[in-house]
Every structure is written in structure tokens, then in C-alpha cells.
ROSE-4610 file (N, C-alpha, C; in Angstrom, 1 decimal, always signed):
// ROSE-4610
residu = [M/M/M/N/N/N/G/G/G/T/T/T/P/P/P/E/E/E/A/A/A/P/P/P/H/H/H/I/I/I/G/G/G/H/H/H/R/R/R/E/E/E/R/R/R/M/M/M/R/R/R/R/R/R/R/R/R/F/F/F/L/L/L/E/E/E/D/D/D/R/R/R/D/D/D/L/L/L/S/S/S/G/G/G/F/F/F/A/A/A/Q/Q/Q/H/H/H/E/E/E/I/I/I/L/L/L/E/E/E/M/M/M/L/L/L/L/L/L/Y/Y/Y/C/C/C/C/C/C/Y/Y/Y/P/P/P/R/R/R/T/T/T/D/D/D/T/T/T/N/N/N/T/T/T/L/L/L/A/A/A/H/H/H/R/R/R/L/L/L/I/I/I/E/E/E/H/H/H/F/F/F/G/G/G/S/S/S/I/I/I/D/D/D/A/A/A/V/V/V/L/L/L/S/S/S/A/A/A/E/E/E/P/P/P/E/E/E/E/E/E/L/L/L/T/T/T/A/A/A/T/T/T/G/G/G/L/L/L/I/I/I/G/G/G/D/D/D/K/K/K/P/P/P/A/A/A/A/A/A/T/T/T/L/L/L/S/S/S/F/F/F/I/I/I/C/C/C/S/S/S/L/L/L/S/S/S/A/A/A/Y/Y/Y/L/L/L/R/R/R/R/R/R/G/G/G/G/G/G/S/S/S/E/E/E/P/P/P/I/I/I/E/E/E/A/A/A/F/F/F/N/N/N/W/W/W/G/G/G/E/E/E/V/V/V/R/R/R/E/E/E/Y/Y/Y/V/V/V/A/A/A/G/G/G/W/W/W/Y/Y/Y/S/S/S/G/G/G/E/E/E/T/T/T/R/R/R/E/E/E/I/I/I/I/I/I/K/K/K/L/L/L/F/F/F/P/P/P/V/V/V/S/S/S/D/D/D/N/N/N/M/M/M/R/R/R/I/I/I/I/I/I/R/R/R/C/C/C/I/I/I/P/P/P/L/L/L/M/M/M/Q/Q/Q/G/G/G/G/G/G/T/T/T/A/A/A/A/A/A/A/A/A/R/R/R/V/V/V/T/T/T/V/V/V/R/R/R/D/D/D/V/V/V/A/A/A/E/E/E/K/K/K/L/L/L/M/M/M/P/P/P/L/L/L/G/G/G/S/S/S/K/K/K/A/A/A/L/L/L/F/F/F/I/I/I/A/A/A/H/H/H/N/N/N/H/H/H/P/P/P/F/F/F/A/A/A/E/E/E/A/A/A/R/R/R/P/P/P/S/S/S/Q/Q/Q/S/S/S/D/D/D/I/I/I/T/T/T/A/A/A/T/T/T/K/K/K/Q/Q/Q/L/L/L/S/S/S/D/D/D/G/G/G/L/L/L/L/L/L/D/D/D/A/A/A/G/G/G/I/I/I/M/M/M/L/L/L/I/I/I/D/D/D/H/H/H/F/F/F/V/V/V/V/V/V/G/G/G/N/N/N/D/D/D/G/G/G/I/I/I/C/C/C/S/S/S/F/F/F/R/R/R/E/E/E/L/L/L/G/G/G/L/L/L/I/I/I/H/H/H/D/D/D]
num = [1/1/1/2/2/2/3/3/3/4/4/4/5/5/5/6/6/6/7/7/7/8/8/8/9/9/9/10/10/10/11/11/11/12/12/12/13/13/13/14/14/14/15/15/15/16/16/16/17/17/17/18/18/18/19/19/19/20/20/20/21/21/21/22/22/22/23/23/23/24/24/24/25/25/25/26/26/26/27/27/27/28/28/28/29/29/29/30/30/30/31/31/31/32/32/32/33/33/33/34/34/34/35/35/35/36/36/36/37/37/37/38/38/38/39/39/39/40/40/40/41/41/41/42/42/42/43/43/43/44/44/44/45/45/45/46/46/46/47/47/47/48/48/48/49/49/49/50/50/50/51/51/51/52/52/52/53/53/53/54/54/54/55/55/55/56/56/56/57/57/57/58/58/58/59/59/59/60/60/60/61/61/61/62/62/62/63/63/63/64/64/64/65/65/65/66/66/66/67/67/67/68/68/68/69/69/69/70/70/70/71/71/71/72/72/72/73/73/73/74/74/74/75/75/75/76/76/76/77/77/77/78/78/78/79/79/79/80/80/80/81/81/81/82/82/82/83/83/83/84/84/84/85/85/85/86/86/86/87/87/87/88/88/88/89/89/89/90/90/90/91/91/91/92/92/92/93/93/93/94/94/94/95/95/95/96/96/96/97/97/97/98/98/98/99/99/99/100/100/100/101/101/101/102/102/102/103/103/103/104/104/104/105/105/105/106/106/106/107/107/107/108/108/108/109/109/109/110/110/110/111/111/111/112/112/112/113/113/113/114/114/114/115/115/115/116/116/116/117/117/117/118/118/118/119/119/119/120/120/120/121/121/121/122/122/122/123/123/123/124/124/124/125/125/125/126/126/126/127/127/127/128/128/128/129/129/129/130/130/130/131/131/131/132/132/132/133/133/133/134/134/134/135/135/135/136/136/136/137/137/137/138/138/138/139/139/139/140/140/140/141/141/141/142/142/142/143/143/143/144/144/144/145/145/145/146/146/146/147/147/147/148/148/148/149/149/149/150/150/150/151/151/151/152/152/152/153/153/153/154/154/154/155/155/155/156/156/156/157/157/157/158/158/158/159/159/159/160/160/160/161/161/161/162/162/162/163/163/163/164/164/164/165/165/165/166/166/166/167/167/167/168/168/168/169/169/169/170/170/170/171/171/171/172/172/172/173/173/173/174/174/174/175/175/175/176/176/176/177/177/177/178/178/178/179/179/179/180/180/180/181/181/181/182/182/182/183/183/183/184/184/184/185/185/185/186/186/186/187/187/187/188/188/188/189/189/189/190/190/190/191/191/191/192/192/192/193/193/193/194/194/194/195/195/195/196/196/196/197/197/197/198/198/198/199/199/199/200/200/200/201/201/201/202/202/202/203/203/203/204/204/204/205/205/205/206/206/206/207/207/207/208/208/208/209/209/209/210/210/210/211/211/211/212/212/212/213/213/213/214/214/214/215/215/215/216/216/216/217/217/217/218/218/218/219/219/219/220/220/220/221/221/221/222/222/222/223/223/223/224/224/224/225/225/225/226/226/226/227/227/227/228/228/228/229/229/229/230/230/230]
x = [-50.7/-49.4/-48.4/-47.7/-46.8/-45.5/-45.0/-43.8/-42.6/-41.5/-40.1/-39.7/-39.1/-38.7/-37.7/-37.6/-36.8/-35.3/-35.1/-33.8/-32.7/-32.8/-31.7/-31.4/-32.3/-32.2/-32.0/-31.2/-31.0/-30.4/-31.0/-30.5/-31.0/-31.7/-32.2/-33.2/-34.2/-35.2/-34.6/-33.6/-33.0/-32.3/-31.6/-30.9/-31.9/-33.1/-34.1/-34.6/-34.8/-35.3/-34.2/-33.0/-31.9/-31.9/-32.1/-32.2/-33.3/-34.4/-35.6/-35.3/-34.6/-34.3/-33.4/-32.6/-31.7/-32.3/-33.5/-34.1/-35.6/-36.0/-37.4/-38.4/-38.0/-38.9/-39.0/-38.3/-38.4/-37.9/-37.2/-36.8/-35.8/-35.1/-34.1/-34.7/-36.0/-36.6/-37.4/-37.3/-38.1/-39.5/-40.5/-41.9/-42.0/-41.3/-41.5/-40.8/-39.8/-39.2/-40.1/-40.8/-41.8/-42.9/-43.4/-44.5/-43.9/-42.7/-42.0/-42.1/-41.7/-41.7/-43.1/-44.1/-45.5/-45.9/-45.5/-45.9/-45.2/-44.2/-43.6/-44.7/-45.7/-46.7/-47.6/-47.6/-48.5/-47.8/-46.5/-45.8/-44.5/-44.5/-43.3/-42.1/-42.3/-41.2/-41.3/-41.6/-41.8/-40.9/-40.5/-39.8/-40.8/-41.0/-42.0/-41.5/-40.2/-39.6/-40.2/-40.2/-40.8/-42.2/-43.0/-44.4/-44.7/-43.9/-44.1/-43.9/-42.9/-42.7/-43.9/-44.4/-45.5/-46.8/-47.0/-48.2/-48.1/-47.0/-46.8/-46.9/-46.3/-46.4/-47.9/-48.7/-50.1/-50.9/-50.7/-51.5/-50.9/-49.6/-49.0/-48.2/-48.6/-47.9/-48.3/-47.5/-47.9/-49.2/-49.5/-50.7/-51.9/-51.8/-52.9/-53.0/-51.9/-52.0/-52.8/-52.4/-53.0/-54.5/-54.8/-56.2/-57.1/-56.6/-57.4/-58.4/-59.5/-60.5/-59.9/-60.2/-59.7/-60.0/-61.1/-61.5/-60.6/-60.2/-59.3/-57.9/-57.5/-56.2/-56.2/-57.2/-57.3/-57.5/-58.2/-58.5/-57.2/-56.1/-54.8/-54.2/-54.6/-54.1/-52.7/-52.3/-51.0/-51.1/-52.2/-52.3/-53.7/-53.8/-55.0/-55.9/-56.9/-57.9/-57.3/-56.5/-56.0/-55.0/-54.0/-53.1/-53.8/-54.8/-55.6/-56.3/-56.9/-57.6/-56.6/-55.4/-54.3/-53.9/-53.7/-53.3/-54.4/-55.7/-56.8/-56.9/-56.7/-56.7/-55.6/-54.4/-53.4/-53.8/-54.5/-55.0/-56.0/-56.9/-58.0/-57.3/-56.3/-55.6/-54.9/-54.3/-53.7/-54.7/-55.8/-56.9/-57.4/-57.5/-57.9/-57.0/-55.7/-54.7/-54.6/-54.8/-54.8/-56.0/-57.0/-58.2/-57.9/-56.8/-56.5/-57.3/-57.7/-58.5/-59.9/-60.4/-61.7/-62.7/-63.9/-65.0/-64.7/-65.2/-65.1/-65.4/-64.8/-65.0/-66.3/-67.1/-68.4/-68.1/-68.8/-68.5/-68.7/-69.6/-69.9/-69.3/-68.3/-67.5/-66.3/-66.4/-65.3/-63.9/-63.9/-62.6/-61.9/-62.6/-62.1/-61.7/-62.6/-62.3/-61.0/-60.9/-59.6/-58.4/-58.5/-57.3/-57.0/-58.1/-57.9/-57.3/-57.8/-57.3/-55.8/-55.5/-54.2/-53.2/-53.7/-52.8/-52.4/-53.2/-52.8/-51.7/-51.4/-50.4/-49.1/-49.1/-48.0/-46.7/-45.7/-44.4/-44.4/-45.5/-45.6/-44.9/-44.0/-43.2/-43.7/-44.6/-45.2/-46.5/-46.8/-48.2/-49.1/-50.1/-51.0/-52.4/-53.4/-54.8/-55.4/-56.2/-56.8/-58.3/-59.0/-60.4/-60.8/-61.8/-62.3/-63.8/-64.2/-65.6/-66.4/-67.6/-68.5/-69.6/-70.0/-71.0/-72.4/-73.4/-74.8/-75.1/-74.4/-74.6/-73.6/-73.0/-72.2/-71.0/-70.3/-69.0/-67.9/-66.7/-65.7/-65.3/-65.3/-65.1/-63.6/-62.8/-61.4/-60.7/-59.4/-58.6/-58.2/-58.4/-58.0/-57.1/-55.8/-55.0/-55.4/-55.5/-56.0/-54.9/-54.2/-53.1/-52.1/-51.0/-50.0/-49.4/-48.7/-48.2/-48.6/-47.8/-48.0/-49.3/-50.0/-51.3/-52.4/-52.2/-53.1/-54.5/-54.7/-56.1/-56.9/-56.2/-56.8/-57.2/-56.6/-56.8/-57.8/-58.4/-59.4/-60.7/-61.2/-62.5/-63.6/-64.8/-66.0/-65.8/-65.4/-65.2/-64.2/-63.1/-62.0/-62.7/-63.5/-64.1/-65.1/-66.0/-67.1/-66.6/-65.5/-65.0/-64.4/-63.9/-63.5/-64.6/-65.7/-66.8/-67.7/-67.9/-68.9/-68.8/-67.6/-67.5/-67.9/-67.8/-68.1/-69.5/-70.3/-71.6/-71.8/-70.7/-70.7/-71.2/-72.0/-72.5/-72.1/-71.1/-70.6/-69.1/-68.4/-66.9/-66.3/-65.1/-64.2/-63.1/-62.5/-61.3/-60.2/-59.0/-57.9/-56.7/-55.9/-54.6/-53.6/-52.4/-51.4/-50.4/-49.9/-48.8/-47.6/-46.8/-45.8/-44.9/-44.6/-43.6/-44.2/-45.5/-46.1/-47.3/-47.9/-49.0/-50.3/-51.1/-52.4/-53.4/-53.1/-54.0/-54.3/-55.6/-55.9/-55.5/-55.0/-54.7/-56.0/-55.9/-57.0/-57.4/-56.4/-56.7/-57.4/-57.0/-57.7/-59.1/-59.4/-60.7/-61.6/-61.1/-61.8/-62.1/-61.1/-61.2/-62.2/-62.1/-63.0/-64.5/-64.7/-66.1/-66.6/-65.8/-66.2/-66.5/-65.6/-65.7/-67.0/-67.2/-68.4/-69.7/-69.7/-70.9/-71.1/-70.0/-70.1/-70.5/-70.0/-70.3/-71.8/-72.3/-73.7/-74.6/-74.2/-75.0/-75.0/-73.9/-73.8/-74.4/-75.0/-75.6/-74.6/-73.5/-72.4/-72.2/-72.1/-72.0/-70.5/-69.9/-68.5/-68.8/-68.5/-68.8/-67.8/-66.5/-65.5/-64.2/-63.4/-62.0/-61.1/-60.1/-59.1/-57.8/-57.0/-55.7/-54.8/-53.8/-52.9/-51.5/-51.0/-49.8/-48.8/-47.7/-46.7/-47.1/-48.2/-48.7/-50.1/-50.5/-51.8/-52.7/-54.0/-55.0/-56.1/-56.6/-57.7/-58.8/-60.0/-61.3/-61.9/-62.2/-63.0/-64.3/-65.0/-66.3/-66.2/-65.2/-65.0/-64.6/-64.0/-63.6/-64.8/-65.9/-67.1/-67.0/-66.1/-65.9/-66.7/-67.3/-68.2/-69.5/-70.6/-71.9/-72.8/-73.8/-74.7/-75.6]
y = [-74.2/-74.3/-73.4/-72.6/-71.6/-72.3/-73.3/-74.1/-73.3/-73.9/-73.3/-72.8/-71.5/-71.0/-72.0/-72.0/-72.9/-72.4/-71.1/-70.5/-71.3/-71.9/-72.7/-74.0/-74.3/-75.5/-75.2/-74.2/-73.8/-74.9/-75.2/-76.3/-77.7/-77.8/-79.1/-79.7/-78.8/-79.3/-79.7/-78.9/-79.2/-80.6/-80.8/-82.1/-83.2/-83.0/-84.1/-84.3/-83.3/-83.5/-84.3/-83.9/-84.7/-86.1/-86.4/-87.8/-88.5/-87.8/-88.5/-88.8/-87.9/-88.1/-89.3/-89.6/-90.8/-92.0/-91.9/-93.0/-92.9/-93.1/-92.8/-93.8/-95.0/-95.9/-95.6/-94.6/-94.2/-95.3/-96.3/-97.4/-96.9/-95.8/-95.3/-94.3/-94.0/-93.0/-93.6/-92.9/-93.3/-92.7/-93.2/-92.7/-91.2/-90.7/-89.3/-88.5/-89.0/-88.2/-88.1/-89.1/-89.1/-88.1/-88.2/-87.2/-85.8/-85.7/-84.3/-83.7/-84.5/-84.0/-83.7/-84.5/-84.2/-82.8/-82.6/-81.4/-80.1/-80.3/-79.1/-78.4/-79.2/-78.6/-77.7/-77.9/-77.2/-76.0/-76.2/-75.3/-74.9/-73.7/-73.3/-73.0/-72.5/-72.1/-72.6/-73.8/-74.4/-75.7/-76.0/-77.2/-78.4/-78.9/-80.0/-81.3/-81.4/-82.7/-82.9/-81.9/-81.9/-82.2/-81.6/-81.8/-83.2/-83.7/-85.1/-86.1/-85.9/-86.8/-86.7/-85.6/-85.4/-86.1/-85.9/-86.5/-88.1/-88.6/-90.1/-90.6/-89.9/-90.3/-90.3/-89.4/-89.3/-90.4/-90.7/-91.6/-93.0/-93.1/-94.4/-94.8/-94.2/-94.5/-93.5/-93.4/-92.5/-92.9/-94.2/-94.7/-94.1/-94.2/-93.7/-92.2/-91.5/-90.0/-89.7/-90.3/-90.0/-90.4/-91.5/-92.0/-91.4/-90.6/-89.9/-88.9/-88.8/-87.8/-86.4/-85.4/-84.0/-83.5/-83.9/-83.4/-84.1/-85.3/-86.0/-85.3/-84.9/-84.2/-82.9/-82.1/-80.8/-80.9/-81.9/-82.1/-82.3/-82.7/-82.8/-81.5/-80.4/-79.1/-78.9/-79.9/-79.8/-79.1/-79.3/-78.7/-78.1/-77.2/-76.5/-77.2/-76.5/-77.0/-77.3/-76.4/-76.5/-77.7/-77.8/-78.9/-80.2/-80.2/-81.5/-81.9/-80.9/-81.3/-81.8/-81.2/-81.6/-83.1/-83.4/-84.8/-85.8/-85.4/-86.2/-86.4/-85.4/-85.5/-86.4/-86.4/-87.3/-88.8/-89.0/-90.4/-90.8/-89.9/-90.2/-90.4/-89.6/-89.7/-91.1/-91.5/-92.8/-93.9/-93.9/-94.9/-94.8/-93.6/-93.5/-94.1/-93.9/-94.4/-95.9/-96.5/-97.9/-98.6/-97.8/-98.3/-98.2/-97.6/-97.3/-96.2/-95.3/-94.1/-94.5/-95.6/-96.1/-95.6/-96.0/-95.7/-96.5/-96.1/-96.8/-98.3/-99.1/-100.6/-101.0/-101.8/-102.3/-103.4/-103.4/-104.3/-105.8/-106.0/-107.4/-107.9/-107.1/-107.5/-108.1/-109.4/-110.1/-110.0/-110.2/-110.1/-108.8/-107.7/-106.4/-106.1/-106.5/-106.2/-106.9/-108.2/-108.9/-108.2/-107.8/-107.2/-105.8/-105.1/-103.8/-104.0/-104.9/-105.1/-105.6/-106.5/-107.0/-105.9/-105.0/-103.9/-103.0/-102.9/-102.1/-102.8/-104.0/-104.7/-104.9/-104.4/-104.6/-104.1/-104.9/-104.5/-104.3/-104.6/-104.4/-105.5/-105.2/-106.2/-106.2/-105.3/-105.4/-106.1/-106.8/-107.4/-106.3/-106.0/-104.8/-105.2/-104.7/-105.0/-103.7/-103.8/-102.6/-102.8/-101.7/-101.7/-101.1/-101.6/-101.1/-100.8/-99.7/-99.4/-99.3/-99.6/-99.7/-98.7/-98.0/-97.0/-97.6/-96.8/-97.3/-97.9/-97.3/-97.8/-98.9/-99.5/-100.7/-100.5/-99.4/-99.2/-99.0/-99.5/-99.3/-97.8/-97.2/-95.8/-95.5/-96.2/-96.0/-97.1/-97.0/-98.0/-97.3/-97.9/-97.3/-98.3/-98.0/-98.9/-98.8/-100.0/-99.9/-100.2/-101.3/-101.6/-102.5/-102.7/-103.6/-104.4/-105.5/-106.4/-107.8/-108.8/-110.2/-110.7/-110.1/-110.7/-109.6/-108.7/-107.6/-108.1/-109.1/-109.6/-110.0/-110.6/-111.1/-110.0/-108.8/-107.7/-106.6/-106.8/-105.8/-106.0/-104.9/-104.9/-104.2/-104.5/-103.8/-102.3/-101.9/-100.4/-99.8/-100.5/-100.1/-99.8/-100.8/-100.7/-99.6/-99.6/-98.6/-97.2/-96.9/-95.6/-95.1/-96.0/-95.6/-95.5/-96.3/-96.2/-95.1/-94.7/-93.7/-92.4/-91.8/-90.5/-90.7/-91.9/-92.1/-92.5/-92.8/-93.2/-94.6/-95.4/-96.7/-97.8/-98.7/-99.8/-101.2/-101.2/-102.5/-102.3/-103.4/-103.3/-104.6/-104.5/-105.6/-105.4/-106.4/-106.4/-107.2/-106.8/-107.6/-107.5/-108.5/-108.5/-109.3/-109.2/-109.9/-110.8/-111.8/-112.6/-112.4/-111.3/-110.9/-112.0/-113.0/-114.0/-115.4/-115.5/-116.8/-116.9/-118.1/-118.3/-117.6/-117.3/-116.6/-117.6/-118.1/-119.1/-118.7/-118.5/-118.0/-119.0/-118.5/-119.3/-119.6/-120.5/-120.8/-119.5/-118.8/-117.6/-116.5/-116.5/-115.6/-115.9/-117.2/-117.7/-117.4/-117.7/-117.5/-116.0/-115.2/-113.7/-113.1/-113.6/-113.1/-113.4/-114.6/-115.0/-114.2/-113.9/-113.1/-111.7/-111.2/-109.8/-109.6/-110.6/-110.5/-110.5/-111.4/-111.4/-110.1/-109.6/-108.4/-107.2/-107.1/-106.1/-106.2/-107.4/-107.6/-107.0/-107.3/-106.7/-105.2/-104.6/-103.2/-102.6/-103.4/-103.0/-102.8/-103.5/-103.4/-104.7/-104.8/-106.1/-106.3/-107.3/-107.7/-108.6/-108.0/-108.7/-109.8/-109.5/-110.6/-110.1/-111.1/-110.9/-111.6/-110.8/-111.3/-111.4/-112.4/-112.6/-112.6/-111.7/-111.5/-112.2/-113.1/-113.8/-113.7/-114.4/-114.4/-115.3/-116.0/-116.9/-116.4/-115.2/-114.7/-114.1/-114.2/-113.7/-114.7/-114.9/-115.8/-115.0/-115.6/-115.0/-115.9/-115.3/-116.1/-116.5/-115.7/-116.0/-117.2/-117.2/-118.3/-119.6/-119.5/-120.6/-121.1/-120.4/-120.8/-120.4/-119.4/-119.0/-117.8/-117.1/-116.0/-116.3/-116.0/-116.3/-115.1/-114.9/-113.8/-114.1]
z = [-7.4/-6.8/-7.5/-6.8/-7.4/-7.9/-7.1/-7.5/-7.3/-7.6/-7.4/-8.8/-8.9/-10.2/-10.8/-12.1/-12.8/-12.8/-12.5/-12.6/-12.0/-10.7/-10.1/-10.9/-11.9/-12.6/-14.1/-14.4/-15.8/-16.6/-17.7/-18.5/-18.2/-17.1/-16.7/-17.7/-18.1/-19.0/-20.3/-20.8/-22.1/-22.0/-20.8/-20.6/-20.6/-20.0/-20.0/-21.4/-22.2/-23.6/-24.4/-24.2/-24.9/-24.5/-23.2/-22.7/-23.4/-23.5/-24.2/-25.6/-26.3/-27.8/-27.9/-26.9/-26.9/-26.4/-25.8/-25.1/-25.3/-26.6/-27.0/-26.3/-25.9/-25.3/-23.8/-23.3/-21.9/-20.9/-21.4/-20.5/-19.4/-19.7/-18.7/-17.8/-17.9/-17.1/-15.9/-14.8/-13.6/-13.9/-13.2/-13.3/-13.1/-12.0/-11.7/-12.8/-13.5/-14.5/-15.8/-16.0/-17.2/-16.9/-15.6/-15.2/-15.2/-14.8/-14.7/-16.1/-17.1/-18.5/-19.0/-18.7/-19.1/-18.5/-17.3/-16.6/-17.2/-18.0/-18.7/-19.5/-20.0/-20.8/-20.0/-18.7/-17.8/-17.1/-16.8/-16.0/-16.7/-17.4/-18.2/-17.3/-16.1/-15.3/-13.8/-13.7/-12.3/-12.2/-11.0/-10.7/-10.7/-11.9/-12.0/-11.5/-11.2/-10.6/-9.3/-8.4/-7.1/-7.1/-8.0/-8.2/-8.6/-9.5/-10.0/-8.9/-8.1/-6.9/-6.0/-5.7/-4.7/-5.3/-6.6/-7.1/-7.1/-7.4/-7.4/-6.0/-5.1/-3.7/-3.2/-3.7/-3.3/-3.9/-5.2/-5.9/-6.1/-5.9/-5.9/-7.2/-8.3/-9.6/-10.6/-11.7/-12.8/-13.5/-13.5/-14.1/-13.3/-12.0/-11.1/-11.2/-11.4/-11.5/-12.8/-13.9/-15.2/-15.3/-14.6/-14.7/-13.6/-12.7/-11.7/-12.4/-11.8/-12.3/-12.0/-12.9/-12.6/-11.2/-10.7/-9.4/-8.3/-8.5/-7.6/-7.6/-8.8/-8.9/-8.2/-8.4/-7.8/-6.3/-5.9/-4.4/-3.6/-4.3/-3.6/-3.1/-3.8/-3.5/-4.2/-5.0/-5.7/-7.0/-7.7/-9.1/-9.2/-10.2/-10.5/-11.5/-11.9/-12.9/-14.2/-14.8/-16.1/-16.2/-15.3/-15.3/-15.2/-14.3/-14.1/-15.3/-16.0/-17.3/-18.3/-18.3/-19.3/-19.0/-17.8/-17.4/-17.8/-17.5/-17.8/-19.4/-20.1/-21.6/-22.1/-21.4/-21.8/-21.6/-20.5/-20.3/-21.3/-21.6/-22.6/-24.0/-24.3/-25.6/-25.7/-24.6/-24.6/-24.9/-24.2/-24.5/-25.9/-26.5/-27.9/-28.8/-28.6/-29.5/-29.4/-28.1/-28.0/-28.7/-28.9/-29.7/-31.2/-31.6/-33.0/-33.5/-32.6/-33.1/-33.4/-33.0/-33.3/-32.2/-32.4/-31.4/-30.2/-29.0/-27.8/-28.0/-27.2/-27.4/-26.8/-27.6/-27.1/-26.1/-25.0/-23.9/-24.2/-25.2/-25.5/-26.8/-27.3/-28.4/-27.8/-27.4/-26.6/-27.3/-28.6/-29.3/-29.1/-29.3/-29.2/-27.8/-26.8/-25.4/-25.0/-25.4/-25.0/-25.6/-26.8/-27.5/-26.8/-26.4/-25.8/-24.4/-23.6/-22.3/-22.3/-23.2/-23.3/-23.7/-24.5/-24.9/-23.8/-22.7/-21.6/-20.7/-21.0/-20.3/-21.1/-22.3/-23.2/-22.6/-22.4/-21.8/-20.3/-19.7/-18.2/-17.5/-16.6/-15.8/-14.4/-14.0/-12.6/-12.7/-11.6/-11.5/-11.0/-11.8/-11.5/-11.9/-11.1/-11.4/-11.9/-13.0/-13.6/-13.8/-13.7/-13.9/-15.2/-15.8/-17.1/-17.0/-16.4/-16.2/-17.5/-17.5/-18.7/-18.5/-19.5/-19.5/-19.6/-19.4/-19.5/-20.9/-22.0/-23.3/-23.7/-22.6/-22.7/-23.5/-23.3/-23.9/-22.8/-23.0/-22.0/-22.0/-20.8/-20.6/-20.6/-19.8/-19.7/-18.9/-18.7/-17.9/-16.7/-15.5/-14.2/-13.5/-13.4/-12.6/-11.1/-10.4/-9.1/-8.0/-8.2/-7.3/-7.9/-7.3/-7.8/-6.7/-7.1/-6.1/-6.4/-5.8/-6.1/-5.8/-4.8/-4.4/-4.7/-5.6/-5.9/-6.1/-6.9/-7.2/-6.0/-5.0/-3.8/-2.8/-3.0/-2.1/-2.5/-3.7/-4.1/-3.4/-2.9/-2.2/-3.0/-2.6/-3.2/-3.1/-1.9/-1.7/-2.7/-2.9/-3.8/-5.2/-5.7/-7.0/-7.0/-6.0/-6.0/-6.0/-5.3/-5.2/-6.5/-7.4/-8.7/-9.7/-9.5/-10.5/-10.2/-8.9/-8.6/-9.3/-9.5/-10.2/-11.7/-12.2/-13.6/-13.9/-12.8/-12.9/-13.5/-13.4/-14.0/-13.0/-13.6/-12.8/-13.3/-14.1/-14.7/-15.0/-15.0/-15.3/-15.7/-16.3/-16.4/-15.5/-14.9/-14.1/-14.8/-14.7/-15.3/-14.4/-14.4/-13.8/-14.6/-14.3/-15.2/-14.4/-15.1/-14.6/-15.5/-15.3/-16.2/-16.7/-15.8/-16.2/-16.0/-16.2/-16.0/-17.0/-17.0/-17.9/-17.5/-18.5/-18.2/-17.6/-16.5/-15.9/-14.4/-14.1/-12.8/-11.7/-10.6/-9.4/-8.7/-7.7/-6.9/-6.1/-5.6/-4.9/-5.8/-7.1/-8.0/-8.1/-8.2/-8.4/-7.2/-6.0/-4.8/-4.6/-4.8/-4.6/-5.6/-6.8/-7.8/-7.5/-7.1/-6.7/-5.6/-4.6/-3.4/-3.9/-4.7/-5.2/-6.1/-7.0/-7.9/-7.1/-6.1/-5.2/-4.5/-3.9/-3.2/-4.1/-5.3/-6.2/-6.6/-6.8/-7.2/-6.1/-4.8/-3.7/-3.7/-4.2/-4.3/-5.6/-6.4/-7.7/-8.8/-8.7/-9.7/-10.4/-11.7/-12.4/-12.8/-12.4/-12.9/-14.1/-15.3/-16.5/-16.7/-16.5/-16.7/-16.0/-15.7/-15.1/-16.1/-16.6/-17.5/-16.8/-17.2/-16.7/-17.9/-17.9/-19.0/-18.6/-19.4/-19.1/-20.2/-20.1/-21.1/-22.3/-22.2/-23.3/-23.8/-23.4/-24.0/-22.9/-23.1/-22.1/-22.0/-20.7/-20.5/-19.8/-20.0/-19.5/-18.5/-17.3/-16.3/-16.8/-17.6/-18.1/-19.1/-20.0/-20.9/-20.2/-19.0/-18.2/-17.4/-17.4/-16.6/-15.2/-14.9/-13.5/-13.1/-14.1/-13.9/-14.7/-14.1/-14.7/-14.5/-15.4/-15.3/-14.1]
């Protein structure tokens, strides 16, 4: 993408940088503005505001943009190989920092998994469902935001999950969603939808290891509640 020259927007990037220095937690920034600033690293003289808008319109959120595979990013025709690799690196770096710079999380170390999953919802005010694919050597690969909305957990399909896991070669995963302003207790619709999803994934050769719910009082596990079985 050639983009629009920055000349008509002289001083815009400097104003954005000054805004950031006065608002380090990004609370006053829209998602497209945060992505716009990330794209400064990739495009020294391009209108990245327009590009950020188009990427978020395509993928749905900044989370989804950053967690997309490089091939998914380039397939949009909006960015090339190098910017796609840079955005993917930023996502991997975020996951690395959330682990405290440690080795990837072992899938059966329940304490570390719970802490890791909960960390991805810190400060989140939207209800959003996220996938945590697991590799063949049983380590969490990454976090993939899937969808958001009040009934997100009930709308996830086997196809939704399979399409995200296929590029990674993953055959097992954790799922999580949050109740930003309520207790970490699954609703009856959560329980019913998870049972249907787990059975459907099993038929597709994919194992749902656990489903976590993150609330304002902590995090709960479907497996620990006896709602998911091997």
C-alpha cells in the first residue's frame, strides 16, 4: 500500500506523540489511534490513520488486527509482508511480557494458566471471548480475541474456532470470556453453549481443555466446576 503522503498532515504525528506522553495509559485514545501510532514504525511518510481505520474495519478490533497471522494481514491487500511481520511481532512481544519474560505456559500448570488468562482481561470493560491455542508439546501458543458482545460465549461455533487454530496446527485450546461488572460465575447459557461447543470440537478432532470466566471477583474454571470432562 502506497498510502497518502504525510505532507498534508504536517505536525500530526508530533501532536500524537505529545498526547501519548500526557496519557501514558492510552485511556484517551481510540483503538484506531493506537494502531495508527504503532504503524508509524512501519510507514515513515504515510497517512497511517486511514490505514488503521481500514484494518480495524476489516478485523473488528485492534486485538484482532494484532493477533491475526501475517498471512491474514497481507491477504487484505492493505499492508505488505514487513508491516505484517512487525504487527505480529508486537502481539508476540505482548504475550511474552505478560508471561513475565518466562518460557511459554505449560497447558497443565493450572495455576499459571489461570494467571496468564486473567492477565489478558486486566482492565477490560468489554465482554470478549478469547482463544488460547495449545501446541503439540502442550504449551499455550498465543491469545486470539474472537468476538465481543453480551452473548459472545453463546455465539462461538466450531467453525469459528477451527479457522483460528488451523494456521497454527493446534488441536487443543482453552477458551475464556469475561463478565466485566459481574461475578466469575458461568450462566446457564454459558454452560449449555460450552457443552455443545466442546462436543462439536471433539467431533472435529479438537480438544477444549477448559473454559475460564473472568469476573470482578476473580476467575473460575469449567473443569474445576465439573462442567468439562476428558
